[in-house]
C-alpha positions as CSV (number, residue, x, y, z in Angstrom):
1,X,70.4,204.5,81.7
2,X,72.1,207.9,81.6
3,X,75.5,206.4,82.4
4,X,75.0,203.5,80.1
5,X,73.8,205.7,77.2
6,X,76.7,208.0,77.7
7,X,79.3,205.2,77.8
8,X,78.0,203.4,74.8
9,X,77.7,206.7,72.9
10,X,81.2,207.8,73.4
11,X,82.7,204.4,72.7
12,X,80.4,203.8,69.6
13,X,79.3,200.4,70.8
14,X,75.8,199.0,70.0
15,X,73.2,198.3,72.7
16,X,72.9,194.6,72.2
17,X,72.4,191.5,74.4
18,X,75.6,191.7,76.4
19,X,75.1,195.4,77.3
20,X,71.5,194.6,78.4
21,X,73.0,191.8,80.6
22,X,75.4,194.3,82.0
23,X,72.6,196.8,82.7
24,X,70.6,194.1,84.6
25,X,73.6,193.3,86.8
26,X,74.1,197.0,87.3
27,X,70.5,197.4,88.6
28,X,71.3,194.7,91.2
29,X,74.5,196.5,92.3
30,X,72.6,199.8,92.6
31,X,69.7,198.4,94.5
32,X,72.2,196.7,96.9
33,X,74.0,200.0,97.5
34,X,70.8,201.8,98.2
35,X,69.6,199.1,100.6
36,X,72.8,199.2,102.5
37,X,72.7,203.0,102.7
38,X,69.1,203.0,103.9
39,X,69.8,200.3,106.4
40,X,72.7,202.4,107.8
41,X,70.4,205.4,108.1
42,X,68.1,203.2,110.2
43,X,70.9,201.9,112.3
44,X,72.1,205.5,113.0
45,X,68.6,206.5,114.0
46,X,67.5,203.5,116.0
47,X,70.7,202.1,117.6
48,X,72.8,205.3,117.8
49,X,69.9,207.5,118.8
50,X,70.4,210.2,116.3
51,X,67.8,212.5,114.9
52,X,66.8,211.5,111.3
53,X,68.5,214.6,109.7
54,X,71.7,213.7,111.5
55,X,71.4,210.0,110.8
56,X,71.1,210.6,107.1
57,X,74.3,212.7,107.1
58,X,76.3,210.2,109.2
59,X,75.1,207.2,107.2
60,X,76.2,208.8,104.0
61,X,79.6,209.7,105.5
62,X,80.0,206.2,106.9
63,X,79.1,204.4,103.6
64,X,81.0,206.8,101.4
65,X,84.4,205.0,101.5
66,X,83.0,201.4,101.1
67,X,80.8,202.4,98.2
68,X,83.5,204.4,96.4
69,X,86.1,201.6,96.9
70,X,83.7,198.9,95.7
71,X,82.9,200.9,92.6
72,X,86.6,201.7,92.0
73,X,87.7,198.1,92.3
74,X,84.8,196.8,90.1
75,X,85.6,199.5,87.4
76,X,89.3,198.6,87.5
77,X,88.4,194.9,87.2
78,X,86.2,195.6,84.2
79,X,88.8,197.7,82.2
80,X,90.7,194.7,81.0
81,X,87.4,193.1,79.8
82,X,86.7,196.4,77.9
83,X,90.1,196.6,76.3
84,X,90.7,192.9,75.6
85,X,87.4,191.2,75.9
86,X,86.6,191.2,72.3
87,X,83.4,192.1,70.5
88,X,81.3,190.0,72.8
89,X,82.3,191.4,76.2
90,X,83.4,195.0,75.6
91,X,79.8,196.3,75.4
92,X,78.9,194.7,78.7
93,X,82.1,196.1,80.3
94,X,81.5,199.6,79.0
95,X,77.9,199.4,80.2
96,X,78.9,198.4,83.7
97,X,81.8,200.8,83.9
98,X,79.9,203.9,83.0
99,X,76.8,202.8,84.7
100,X,78.7,202.2,88.0
101,X,80.3,205.6,87.8
102,X,76.9,207.3,87.3
103,X,75.3,205.1,90.0
104,X,78.0,206.3,92.5
105,X,76.6,209.8,92.3
106,X,73.0,208.5,92.5
107,X,73.7,206.4,95.5
108,X,75.7,209.0,97.5
109,X,73.8,212.0,96.3
110,X,70.2,211.3,95.2
111,X,69.3,208.5,97.6
112,X,69.9,210.5,100.8
113,X,68.1,213.5,99.3
114,X,65.1,211.4,98.3
115,X,65.1,209.7,101.7
116,X,65.0,213.1,103.4
117,X,62.2,214.3,101.1
118,X,60.1,211.2,101.6
119,X,60.5,211.4,105.4
120,X,60.0,215.2,105.4
121,X,63.3,215.9,107.1
122,X,64.0,219.6,107.5
123,X,67.5,220.9,107.6
124,X,66.5,224.5,108.4
125,X,67.3,224.2,112.1
126,X,70.0,221.5,111.7
127,X,72.9,222.0,114.1
128,X,76.4,221.4,112.7
129,X,77.7,220.3,116.1
130,X,80.0,217.4,115.0
131,X,82.2,219.4,112.6
132,X,82.6,222.6,114.6
133,X,81.1,224.5,111.7
134,X,79.9,228.0,112.4
135,X,76.2,228.1,111.4
136,X,76.3,231.9,111.0
137,X,78.9,231.4,108.3
138,X,76.7,228.9,106.5
139,X,73.7,231.2,106.5
140,X,75.7,233.9,104.7
C-alpha cells in the first residue's frame, strides 16, 4: 500500500475500481516472488548443503537478477498504459508500476530479513568465505 499510495498521490489519480484491481494483481506478483525466494532458500539449504545463514544470502543473490528484470520489464510494459491508456487504465497502471517498484525492495530486502528472524539465524559468527572479505575489516 505504501508504493500504491505514493504513486497515486504524486500523479493525483483517485483510488477507484481499476487501481484496486491493479493492487490485487500486485499482491499475487509479490506473493509469487516471495514464494520463489523462500523456495530458493530451501533449495540452497537442502540440496546444496549450505548453512541457513549462507543459504539466505546465496538465495537472495541468485534471485536478484530474475526479480529485478521481471519487475523492470513489467514496469516498462505498463508505462504505455499509464501514458496512453486513458482515464480507465492509467490508475491501474500507476498502481502496478509504483507498487512493483516498492515490492522489489520488500522482496529482496525485507523477506530475507524476516526469514532470518523467524528462523532465528545469527550472523554474528558468519564467515564471509565466498567473497574473500576480511572479517576484521567488517567488525571495524
